[in-house]
N, C-alpha and C positions, 0 to 999 in steps of 0.2 A: 427623554425629560425635559421640564422647564424648570428651571433655579430662579429663585426671587431673593435676593438680598434684604433682609430688613433689620436694622440696627437697633430701635427705640425700644421702648417702656413706654407704657401710658403716660408714667411722669417725666417722660424724656430722657429717662437714663439710659446709658449705653449699654446695649443688649445685642451683639452682634450675633446672628443665626441666619441660616437660610431654610428657604421651604423649598420642597423638590414637586415637581407633581408628575409621578411616574403610571406610565400605562402598567396594567396588570396583564402582561403577555408577551409574545414576541413574535415575531413573523416565523416559520418553518425555514430551513434551509432552503428548501426549494422553492419558496415563495407564494407558495400556492395555498397555503393555510395558517389560518393564525390559532398561536397554542397558550390559550388564555391560562392563569394561576387560579389557584382556588379563591372561592370569592372571599372569605375572610383571611387569606394570609398572601403575602408575597416572598416577604424574606426573615428569618428571625432577627429580632431586635440587637438582642445582647451582640451574638457575633459581629452584626453590621455595625455597632458602637465602637468594637474593637478596630475592626476592620477600618474606619472612619479616620480616626485618629490615629493609625499606622500612614494612612495614605497621605493624612494634610502635612503628618511630621515628615517625613521624606521627601515631600515636596517644598517644604518651607526651608529644608536643609541646604536647598540648591539657591537660596537668596540669601542676602546678609543680614535678615532679619531674624533669624533663628536663635542667633546668641542671645536674644531680647527677650525671648522667652523663658519665663521662669522654669526651672525643669521640673519642678510639681506638674505642671502641666500634662505631660506625657504620662504619668502615673494616676491621674484623678480620673475617675469615670467621665467619660462624656455622656452628653443627653444626646443621642439619635433615637428619635422616634420611627415610630412605622405602622399607618392604619391605613384602612381603606376606607375611602371617599365616595364609593358609587359609581358614578359616572365622572365626576370629579367638577360638574359646571358648577356648585357649589365652593368649594374651594377654590377655582378659577376666580371667581367673582371675590372671594377674600382676600386673594394675592392681588389682586388687581387694585385695591383701595392702597397696597405697600407702593407701588408701581407709579401711580397718577398724583397720589396725594403726597403732603410733607408731615414732620412728623407732630404738627399741630397745627389747627384750624384755628383763625379769627374767631368762631364764636366760643371757643373752650376760653379765650383771653377776657377774664372778670375785673381786670384793675391794674391799673399803673399811676402806684402813687408812695410819693417819696421814696423814688429810686426803687420801690418794692414792684416786683409782677406776679400776680396772683392769676392760676389757671385751675381749672376742674379736670378731675380725668376719675375714669371709674376704674375701683379696685375689682380688681377681676376675682379675686379670690371669695369675696364676701357679694359682689355684684352691687358695690354702694358708688354713691358720688363720694371722692373726697376732693380736697383742695390742696394747693400748694404755694406757698408764699416765698420767692426768693430774690437774692437782691439783682437788681437789673443788670450786671455785670455777669454772674452766675447764671441767669436765666438765659445771656446773651451764647456765654459758652456751653450750657447744655444744651440749647439749641442746634448749633453749629455744629457739635458732634456728627451729626447726621446731615451733615451737607457731603457727599463725594467728592474724592480728588476729582478734578480734570483728566477725563480721559477713563474713568474708572464705571464700569459696566454693573448694570444692577441686576440685570435680565441676561440668562444665557440659556442655550438651547445647546440639546444634545442629542446623539442617538438618530432618530428617526424625522427629531424635528429640527436638527441643522441644517445651515441653507444647503450643504452639498447633497443632501440626501431626498431633495425632494420628490425625485421619480420614485424613490424604493417610499415614499409615504403616499402616494399616491397609489402605489400596488397595494400597500394595505387598507386603505381606505376602500379599495375596489372589494378586498377579501371581504373585508367587515361588513360590505355594502350589499355582499352576496348573501352572506350568513345573516343579514337582518330580513331579508327577503323569501317569504313564504315560496317554495317549489311549487308551480302550478299542478293541478290535478287534472284528469279527462273532461272533471265538470266544467273546468277554470277558461278551457279553449275559449278561443272568440267565435263570433259565429259570424259567418258567412256576410261578408259587408259589414260589420259592426267597428269601430274606429279601434286602433293598433293600442294594446295595454302599455302603458307607459311605466318602467318598474324602476325603482330605487336604483339601482345601479348603472343603470343609464347613462342617470347626473347626477352627480355626487358634490351638487352646490348646494348650502345646506342655509337654510333659513335661519336669519343671525338672530333671531326671538324665540322660536319654538324647536331649531336644532334639527326639523325633521326635511327630509331630502325635497329639493324644487326641481318642478320638472319643466321644461321648456313648451308650452303648448304652441309658439307661434311665434312669428317676427313683425315687430309691428312698423314699417316702412314710412319716413318723415315723410310728410308732402309739402310740395315745393309753393310757399306762399309768393302770391304776384305783386307787384312791387304796386301801390297806391298812386 
């Protein structure tokens, strides 16, 4: 899975949470088959919330920060949501905004006057534009909450997406490529002298725009240019 840290609300308040993009399935132990989950279900949300909170607490106990956390944190219900997002392309594009953008863009800044800063944001609950005016120092403080400490990583990769699992990830892509390709029938056999059929699993490089498999049809050799 891919995890992306997000710390801000639309009005720049501090609201740390993590988005995860998780494949709906797994590779079989023999490595020859992909085992998909049900289309509209991966894991139950309520047990997932309890498990996530417990794991987070246990890991935090290993640090010096645990005693700073109010005890009520571990009895309050945590919001851990899980829903299907199709092939994940739309979700990935949504998460990319948090990776390559800052909490506030210049176009949302409307006015700086009398040591006051005014910016606009969209209220997600009602879908309307709202305006927020803050003293300059408070505005700077609210913005700097979202600047990560040195060495802090915003994006992390787990499982098949981790750097040490590239060979296994390639194996998964091969299996999924086979599944996405219809098996040839007797009528699909190439005629004598016809060009060989290029199958999607033969070349797993995908187009960055349409995400369909790309096929190498030839190699263009560079011609040497004579000096004038």
